C-alpha positions as CSV (number, residue, x, y, z in Angstrom):
1,M,0.2,-13.2,-1.8
2,R,0.8,-16.9,-0.9
3,T,-2.9,-17.3,0.0
4,T,-4.0,-16.0,-3.3
5,A,-1.6,-18.2,-5.3
6,T,-2.6,-21.3,-3.3
7,S,-6.3,-20.4,-3.8
8,T,-5.9,-20.1,-7.5
9,L,-4.2,-23.5,-7.7
10,L,-7.0,-24.9,-5.6
11,V,-9.6,-24.0,-8.3
12,L,-7.6,-25.0,-11.3
13,S,-6.4,-28.4,-10.0
14,L,-9.6,-29.7,-8.5
15,A,-10.2,-32.3,-11.2
16,A,-6.8,-34.0,-10.4
17,T,-7.4,-34.4,-6.7
18,A,-7.8,-37.7,-4.8
19,S,-11.2,-39.3,-4.2
20,A,-12.8,-39.4,-0.8
21,E,-14.0,-42.6,0.8
22,P,-17.0,-41.8,3.0
23,R,-18.2,-44.8,5.0
24,P,-21.9,-45.9,5.0
25,E,-21.8,-46.5,8.8
26,H,-21.2,-42.7,9.3
27,E,-24.3,-41.7,7.2
28,S,-26.4,-41.2,10.3
29,Q,-23.8,-39.0,11.9
30,R,-23.4,-36.9,8.8
31,T,-27.1,-36.3,8.7
32,Q,-27.1,-35.3,12.4
33,A,-24.2,-32.9,11.7
34,T,-26.0,-31.4,8.7
35,Q,-29.2,-30.9,10.8
36,A,-27.2,-29.3,13.6
37,Y,-25.5,-26.9,11.1
38,Q,-28.8,-26.0,9.5
39,S,-30.3,-25.2,13.0
40,G,-27.3,-23.0,13.8
41,D,-25.8,-25.4,16.4
42,Y,-22.3,-25.1,15.1
43,A,-20.6,-26.5,18.2
44,R,-22.6,-29.7,17.8
45,T,-21.7,-29.8,14.1
46,L,-18.1,-29.5,15.0
47,E,-18.3,-32.3,17.6
48,I,-20.1,-34.8,15.3
49,S,-18.0,-34.1,12.2
50,S,-14.7,-34.3,14.2
51,S,-15.8,-37.7,15.5
52,I,-16.4,-38.9,12.0
53,L,-13.0,-37.6,10.8
54,T,-11.3,-39.4,13.7
55,A,-12.5,-42.6,12.3
56,N,-12.2,-41.7,8.6
57,P,-9.9,-38.7,7.8
58,T,-10.9,-38.8,4.1
59,D,-14.6,-38.2,4.7
60,D,-15.1,-35.1,2.5
61,A,-18.6,-34.4,3.7
62,A,-17.6,-34.4,7.3
63,M,-14.6,-32.2,6.5
64,H,-16.8,-29.8,4.7
65,L,-19.2,-29.6,7.6
66,R,-16.4,-29.1,10.1
67,G,-15.0,-26.4,8.0
68,S,-18.3,-24.7,7.7
69,A,-18.9,-24.8,11.5
70,R,-15.4,-23.5,12.3
71,V,-15.9,-20.6,9.9
72,E,-19.3,-19.7,11.4
73,M,-18.0,-20.0,15.0
74,G,-14.8,-18.0,14.1
75,I,-16.9,-15.2,12.6
76,A,-19.2,-15.1,15.7
77,S,-16.3,-14.9,18.1
78,K,-14.0,-12.9,15.8
79,N,-11.5,-15.6,16.2
80,S,-9.3,-15.4,13.0
81,Q,-7.5,-18.7,13.8
82,L,-10.8,-20.6,14.0
83,I,-11.7,-19.1,10.6
84,R,-8.3,-20.2,9.3
85,D,-8.9,-23.7,10.6
86,G,-12.3,-23.7,8.8
87,I,-10.7,-22.5,5.6
88,T,-8.1,-25.3,5.8
89,D,-10.9,-27.9,6.3
90,S,-12.7,-26.5,3.3
91,R,-9.6,-26.8,1.1
92,T,-9.1,-30.3,2.3
93,A,-12.6,-31.3,1.5
94,L,-12.2,-29.8,-2.0
95,E,-8.9,-31.8,-2.4
96,T,-10.5,-35.1,-1.4
97,T,-14.0,-34.9,-2.9
98,K,-15.2,-37.1,-5.7
99,T,-18.0,-34.9,-6.9
100,G,-16.3,-31.5,-7.0
101,S,-19.5,-29.9,-5.5
102,Y,-19.5,-26.1,-5.8
103,N,-21.1,-26.1,-2.4
104,Y,-17.7,-27.0,-0.9
105,Y,-16.3,-23.7,-2.0
106,M,-18.8,-21.7,0.1
107,P,-17.1,-21.9,3.5
108,Y,-13.8,-21.1,1.8
109,L,-15.1,-18.0,0.1
110,Y,-17.1,-16.9,3.1
111,G,-14.2,-17.6,5.4
112,M,-11.7,-15.6,3.3
113,T,-14.0,-12.6,3.1
114,N,-14.6,-12.5,6.9
115,L,-10.9,-13.2,7.6
116,G,-10.2,-10.0,5.6
117,I,-12.7,-8.1,7.7
118,I,-11.5,-9.3,11.1
119,E,-7.8,-8.9,10.2
120,K,-8.4,-5.7,8.3
121,H,-6.6,-7.2,5.3
122,P,-8.6,-6.6,2.1
123,P,-6.5,-9.0,-0.1
124,H,-8.3,-11.9,1.7
125,A,-11.6,-10.6,0.4
126,K,-10.0,-10.0,-3.0
127,T,-9.0,-13.7,-3.0
128,S,-12.7,-14.6,-2.6
129,V,-13.6,-12.4,-5.6
130,D,-10.8,-13.9,-7.8
131,I,-11.9,-17.5,-6.9
132,A,-15.6,-16.7,-7.5
133,N,-14.7,-15.2,-10.9
134,Q,-12.9,-18.4,-11.9
135,L,-15.8,-20.5,-10.8
136,L,-18.3,-18.4,-12.7
137,S,-16.2,-18.5,-15.8
138,R,-16.7,-22.3,-16.0
139,Q,-19.1,-23.9,-18.4
140,G,-22.2,-25.7,-17.1
141,V,-22.5,-24.1,-13.6
142,D,-26.0,-25.0,-12.5
143,A,-28.3,-22.1,-11.5
144,E,-28.3,-22.8,-7.8
145,S,-24.5,-22.9,-7.6
146,R,-24.2,-19.8,-9.7
147,A,-26.5,-17.9,-7.3
148,N,-24.5,-19.1,-4.3
149,I,-21.2,-18.1,-5.9
150,L,-22.6,-14.7,-6.9
151,Y,-23.8,-14.2,-3.4
152,Q,-20.4,-14.9,-1.9
153,R,-18.7,-12.6,-4.5
154,A,-21.2,-9.9,-3.5
155,L,-20.2,-10.3,0.2
156,A,-16.6,-10.1,-0.7
157,K,-17.2,-6.9,-2.8
158,N,-19.0,-5.4,0.1
159,A,-16.1,-6.1,2.3
160,L,-13.9,-4.3,-0.2
161,G,-16.2,-1.3,-0.1
162,E,-17.7,-1.9,-3.5
163,A,-21.3,-1.6,-2.5
164,T,-22.7,-0.8,-6.0
165,A,-20.9,-3.8,-7.5
166,A,-22.1,-6.0,-4.7
167,M,-25.7,-4.9,-5.3
168,E,-25.4,-5.9,-8.9
169,D,-24.2,-9.4,-7.9
170,Y,-27.1,-9.8,-5.6
171,K,-29.4,-8.9,-8.6
172,L,-27.6,-11.5,-10.8
173,A,-28.0,-14.1,-8.1
174,V,-31.7,-13.5,-7.9
175,I,-31.9,-13.8,-11.7
176,A,-30.1,-17.1,-11.5
177,N,-32.3,-18.4,-8.7
178,P,-35.3,-16.2,-7.9
179,K,-35.8,-18.0,-4.6
180,H,-32.2,-17.4,-3.4
181,L,-33.0,-16.3,0.1
182,G,-29.6,-14.8,1.0
183,S,-29.4,-12.6,-2.1
184,L,-33.0,-11.4,-1.8
185,M,-32.4,-10.4,1.8
186,A,-29.0,-8.8,1.1
187,L,-30.4,-7.0,-2.0
188,A,-33.2,-5.5,0.1
189,D,-30.7,-4.5,2.8
190,A,-28.4,-2.9,0.2
191,L,-31.2,-0.9,-1.3
192,S,-32.3,0.3,2.1
193,L,-28.8,1.4,3.0
194,A,-28.7,3.3,-0.3
195,G,-31.8,5.2,0.8
196,Q,-34.0,3.3,-1.6
197,N,-36.6,2.1,0.9
198,D,-39.4,1.7,-1.6
199,A,-37.3,-0.5,-3.8
200,A,-36.1,-2.4,-0.7
201,L,-39.7,-3.0,0.4
202,A,-40.6,-4.1,-3.1
203,T,-37.8,-6.7,-3.0
204,F,-39.1,-8.0,0.4
205,N,-42.6,-8.2,-1.0
206,Q,-41.2,-10.2,-3.9
207,A,-39.5,-12.5,-1.4
208,V,-42.7,-12.9,0.6
209,Q,-44.5,-14.0,-2.6
210,L,-41.8,-16.5,-3.6
211,L,-41.1,-17.8,-0.1
212,P,-44.3,-17.3,1.9
213,N,-43.4,-20.0,4.4
214,E,-39.9,-18.7,5.2
215,P,-40.0,-16.9,8.6
216,L,-36.8,-14.9,7.9
217,V,-38.4,-13.1,4.9
218,H,-41.3,-11.9,7.0
219,N,-39.0,-10.9,9.9
220,N,-36.7,-8.9,7.7
221,Q,-39.6,-7.3,6.0
222,G,-40.8,-6.2,9.4
223,M,-37.5,-4.7,10.3
224,L,-37.6,-2.5,7.2
225,L,-41.2,-1.5,7.9
226,Q,-40.2,-0.5,11.4
227,Q,-37.3,1.5,10.1
228,M,-39.8,3.3,7.8
229,G,-42.0,4.1,10.8
230,R,-44.8,1.7,9.7
231,T,-45.0,0.1,13.1
232,N,-48.4,-1.7,12.8
233,E,-47.4,-3.3,9.5
234,A,-44.0,-4.3,11.1
235,I,-45.8,-6.0,14.0
236,Q,-48.0,-7.9,11.5
237,A,-44.9,-9.0,9.6
238,F,-43.2,-10.3,12.8
239,S,-46.4,-12.0,13.8
240,T,-46.5,-13.8,10.5
241,A,-42.9,-14.9,11.0
242,L,-43.9,-16.3,14.3
243,Q,-46.8,-18.2,12.8
244,K,-44.3,-19.9,10.4
245,N,-41.9,-20.6,13.3
246,P,-43.2,-20.1,16.9
247,N,-39.6,-20.7,18.2
248,F,-38.2,-17.8,16.1
249,F,-37.0,-15.8,19.1
250,I,-35.5,-13.0,16.9
251,A,-38.9,-12.2,15.5
252,L,-40.2,-12.1,19.1
253,T,-37.5,-9.6,20.0
254,N,-38.2,-7.5,17.0
255,R,-41.9,-7.5,17.5
256,G,-41.3,-6.5,21.1
257,F,-39.3,-3.5,19.9
258,S,-42.0,-2.5,17.6
259,Y,-44.6,-2.7,20.4
260,L,-42.2,-0.6,22.6
261,E,-41.8,2.0,19.8
262,G,-45.5,2.0,19.2
263,G,-46.3,2.9,22.8
264,N,-47.4,-0.6,24.1
265,P,-44.6,-1.5,26.6
266,A,-46.7,-4.1,28.4
267,Q,-47.1,-6.2,25.3
268,A,-43.4,-5.5,24.5
269,E,-42.3,-6.9,27.8
270,K,-44.3,-10.1,27.1
271,D,-42.5,-10.6,23.9
272,F,-39.1,-9.9,25.4
273,N,-39.8,-12.4,28.2
274,A,-40.8,-15.0,25.7
275,S,-37.7,-14.4,23.6
276,L,-35.5,-14.6,26.7
277,Q,-37.1,-17.8,27.8
278,M,-36.1,-19.3,24.4
279,N,-32.6,-17.8,24.4
280,P,-31.5,-16.2,27.7
281,N,-28.1,-15.2,26.2
282,Q,-29.4,-12.0,24.6
283,L,-28.0,-9.1,26.6
284,G,-29.6,-6.5,24.4
285,V,-33.0,-7.9,25.1
286,Y,-32.6,-7.4,28.9
287,S,-31.8,-3.8,28.1
288,L,-35.0,-3.5,26.0
289,R,-37.0,-5.2,28.7
290,G,-35.7,-2.7,31.1
291,S,-36.9,0.1,28.8
292,T,-40.5,-1.4,28.9
293,K,-40.4,-0.9,32.7
294,L,-38.7,2.5,32.5
295,V,-41.5,4.0,30.4
296,R,-44.1,2.8,32.8
297,G,-42.4,4.6,35.7
298,Q,-40.7,1.5,37.1
299,W,-37.2,3.0,37.1
300,K,-35.8,0.8,39.9
301,E,-37.0,-2.4,38.2
302,A,-35.5,-1.1,34.9
303,I,-32.1,-0.8,36.6
304,A,-32.3,-4.4,37.7
305,D,-32.5,-5.4,34.0
306,Y,-29.7,-3.1,33.0
307,E,-27.5,-4.5,35.8
308,I,-28.0,-8.0,34.3
309,V,-26.2,-6.7,31.2
310,L,-23.4,-5.3,33.3
311,K,-23.0,-8.5,35.2
312,S,-22.1,-10.3,31.9
313,D,-20.4,-7.3,30.3
314,P,-18.9,-5.0,33.0
315,T,-17.5,-2.6,30.4
316,N,-20.8,-2.1,28.5
317,Y,-21.0,1.7,28.5
318,V,-24.5,1.7,27.0
319,A,-25.8,-0.2,30.1
320,Y,-24.2,2.4,32.3
321,S,-25.9,5.2,30.3
322,D,-29.2,3.4,30.7
323,I,-28.7,3.2,34.4
324,G,-27.7,6.8,34.5
325,F,-30.9,7.9,32.7
326,A,-33.1,5.8,35.0
327,K,-31.5,7.2,38.1
328,Y,-31.8,10.8,36.7
329,F,-35.5,10.2,36.0
330,G,-35.9,8.9,39.6
331,K,-34.1,12.0,40.9
332,D,-31.1,10.1,42.2
333,Y,-28.8,12.7,40.7
334,A,-25.7,11.6,42.5
335,G,-26.1,8.1,41.3
336,A,-26.9,9.3,37.8
337,L,-23.7,11.4,37.7
338,E,-21.7,8.4,38.8
339,S,-23.1,6.3,35.9
340,F,-22.7,9.1,33.3
341,N,-19.1,9.7,34.3
342,K,-18.5,5.9,34.0
343,V,-19.8,6.1,30.4
344,V,-17.2,8.7,29.6
345,E,-14.5,6.7,31.4
346,L,-15.2,3.6,29.3
347,Q,-15.9,5.5,26.1
348,P,-13.9,8.8,26.1
349,T,-15.5,9.9,22.8
350,A,-19.0,9.8,24.3
351,Y,-19.4,13.5,24.5
352,F,-23.1,13.1,23.8
353,M,-23.3,12.5,27.5
354,N,-22.2,16.1,28.2
355,P,-25.6,17.8,28.3
356,W,-26.8,15.2,30.8
357,R,-23.7,15.4,32.9
358,I,-23.9,19.2,33.0
359,M,-27.6,19.2,33.8
360,T,-27.0,16.6,36.6
361,L,-24.3,18.8,38.1
362,I,-26.6,21.8,37.9
363,R,-29.2,19.8,39.8
364,L,-26.6,18.9,42.4
365,G,-25.6,22.6,42.7
366,R,-22.1,22.0,41.3
367,G,-22.1,24.7,38.6
368,Q,-18.3,25.2,38.5
369,E,-17.8,21.5,37.5
370,A,-20.4,21.9,34.9
371,A,-18.5,24.9,33.4
372,V,-15.4,22.7,33.2
373,I,-17.2,20.1,31.1
374,A,-18.7,22.9,28.9
375,Q,-15.3,24.3,28.1
376,A,-14.7,22.0,25.1
377,S,-17.9,23.2,23.4
378,R,-17.1,26.8,24.2
379,Q,-13.7,26.6,22.6
380,K,-15.0,25.2,19.3
381,P,-15.3,27.6,16.4
382,E,-19.0,28.4,15.9
383,A,-19.0,26.7,12.5
384,Q,-17.9,23.4,14.0
385,R,-20.4,23.2,16.8
386,D,-23.1,20.6,16.5
387,W,-26.4,20.1,18.3
388,I,-24.7,18.6,21.4
389,D,-22.5,21.7,21.7
390,Q,-25.5,24.0,21.4
391,V,-27.4,22.3,24.2
392,V,-24.2,22.4,26.4
393,L,-23.9,26.2,25.7
394,F,-27.6,26.6,26.7
395,H,-27.0,24.9,30.0
396,V,-24.2,27.2,31.0
397,G,-26.0,30.4,29.9
398,D,-24.3,31.1,26.7
399,M,-27.5,30.7,24.7
400,T,-31.1,31.6,25.4
401,S,-34.0,29.1,25.2
402,A,-35.4,31.0,22.1
403,Q,-32.0,30.6,20.3
404,L,-32.0,26.9,21.1
405,L,-35.5,26.4,19.9
406,S,-34.7,28.4,16.7
407,L,-31.8,26.0,16.0
408,A,-34.0,23.0,16.4
409,A,-36.6,24.5,14.1
410,K,-34.0,24.9,11.4
411,A,-32.6,21.4,11.7
412,D,-33.0,18.8,9.0
413,K,-36.5,17.3,9.0
414,S,-35.1,13.9,9.9
415,V,-34.0,15.2,13.3
416,Q,-36.2,18.2,13.7
417,N,-38.7,16.6,16.1
418,A,-35.9,14.9,18.1
419,Q,-34.0,18.2,18.6
420,A,-37.2,20.1,19.5
421,C,-38.0,17.4,22.1
422,E,-34.6,17.7,23.6
423,A,-34.7,21.5,23.6
424,R,-38.1,21.6,25.3
425,F,-37.0,19.0,27.9
426,F,-33.8,20.8,28.9
427,I,-35.6,24.1,28.9
428,G,-38.1,22.5,31.3
429,E,-35.2,21.2,33.4
430,Q,-33.7,24.7,33.7
431,F,-37.1,26.1,34.8
432,S,-37.5,23.3,37.3
433,A,-34.0,23.8,38.7
434,A,-34.8,27.5,39.0
435,G,-38.0,26.9,41.0
436,R,-40.5,27.7,38.2
437,P,-42.6,24.5,38.1
438,Q,-45.5,25.9,35.9
439,E,-43.2,27.0,33.1
440,A,-41.3,23.7,33.4
441,A,-44.5,21.7,33.1
442,Q,-45.5,23.6,30.0
443,S,-42.1,22.9,28.4
444,Y,-42.3,19.2,29.3
445,Q,-45.8,19.0,27.7
446,L,-44.4,20.5,24.5
447,A,-41.6,17.9,24.5
448,L,-44.1,15.1,24.7
449,Q,-46.0,16.5,21.7
450,M,-43.0,15.6,19.5
451,Q,-43.9,11.9,20.0
452,T,-40.2,10.8,19.9
453,R,-40.8,8.0,22.4
454,G,-37.3,6.5,22.1
455,L,-35.5,9.7,23.3
456,S,-34.3,10.0,26.8
457,A,-35.6,13.6,26.8
458,Y,-39.1,12.3,26.0
459,R,-38.9,9.8,28.8
460,G,-37.5,12.5,31.1
461,S,-40.6,14.6,30.3
462,M,-42.9,11.7,31.1
463,Y,-41.3,11.4,34.5
464,A,-41.4,15.1,35.2
465,L,-45.2,15.1,34.5
466,N,-45.8,11.7,36.0
467,K,-47.4,10.6,32.7
468,F,-46.4,7.0,31.8
469,Q,-47.2,4.7,29.0
C-alpha cells in the first residue's frame, strides 16, 4: 500500500520538484552510457552513470540511465533488490528533472511490473497500471510518449493476467505510433498465444513494411513462421535479419534451429558455431549444437556439447536427459539409465522419462525394476491416464501394440504424428529386445515416415536403422 501511495504522489507532484543541474563536462560520458544501454551493455551503463553521479548527484539523465540499467540487470538476474534500486533511481530522476520527460517514467513502470512478477506480488503491477492511467489522463501527451506508456500498461496488465486488455493496449499504442516496435512485436506475440497465427503474421508483415531495416522485426517474424511449420520462409526471415545486422547472434541461433528442424544439421551447426563465437555464454546453443551432431550419428560428440551445459549448470535436468538419449541411441544402456534417473532425481515430476527408463531397464534385463516404475501408471484410473501412461503400460505387457497404435490414431491432430512415431519406435524396441530384427526394422521405418524430426523416438529410429541426416 505504501508503494502505491508514494507512486501516486510521484505523478501528481512532479511539477513542484527541484531542478537538475547536469554539467556540460559530463555530456560525453552521458552519451557513452546511453550508447551502452542501447547496445544492451547494462553493466557498462551502470559503471559510467555511477561515475557521473559521484561527481554530480543531481544529474537527472545519469540517474535515469543508472535506474534503467539496474532494472534491466535485476530482471535478468531475478534480483528484486537490484530492481528496487533501479526504481529508486528512477524516482530520484523524476524528482530532480527540469523537463518532466515521460521517458523517465519507463524504468519505474517496467521495474514495478517485473518486481510484481519476481516477488509474486500483483499489487506492484497494479501500481504500474494506476500510474500509467494517471499519465494517460493528462492533456498534451505526445504520440511517442503515449505509445510508450500504453506499452508499459499492457505489460503490467499481462502480469496481472489480463491478456485481452493488454492486447487492446498494444493496439492503442500502435495507433498512437504505428512504428512502435515493442508494441508491434508484443501484439503479434499476443495474437499468436491466442491462437490467431494469421493475424499475428499480418502484424509482423505490417511491422516489416514499416520498419524494413529493423533486424528484430525480421527475426520475430521468422520465429512465428517456424512455429507455423513454414521452415523455408523462417530461414529467409532470419537471413534478412542478419543482412540488416550481421552481428545479431540471436537470429543466427534461430536460423540454426530452423535448419535443424528442416533436416539440414550441417548448416545448423555452422550457424550455432557462429552464434557461439559472437556470444559463448549461450548454454542452450551448446545443447542445440549437440543435437546437430546427434542426428548425424555422432552421439559421443553430441555428449561433449551437452556436458558443456552441465559444467556451467550442474543441475540442468534437460542436459542430463539429452545425455541419456544419446547414450541410449549408442546402446550404452547402463549410462543412459544413470542419466535418466538423474533427471528424475533433479526433477521429481519428470514422469515423461518413465517410458525411456522402463525400456532401458528391459534392455538391461531388469524387468522387475521396470514393473516398479510402471506401478504409478497401473494404479491410475483409466480415465486419468495420458499418453505417457499408455506407453508405460505397453512396455510392461498391459497393452498390445495394436491398442497403442489405435490410441495414437485417435489422438488430437496436433499430436497424432508424434504419438504414432513414439508408438512405432517403442514397438520396434520391443521387437528388437525380443530378437525379432525384421519386424523391428519395419516398425522403425514407419516411425521415420511421421517426419517428426525433433522427437527422441524419431532419432532413436534413425540410429536403429543407421539412417542419419
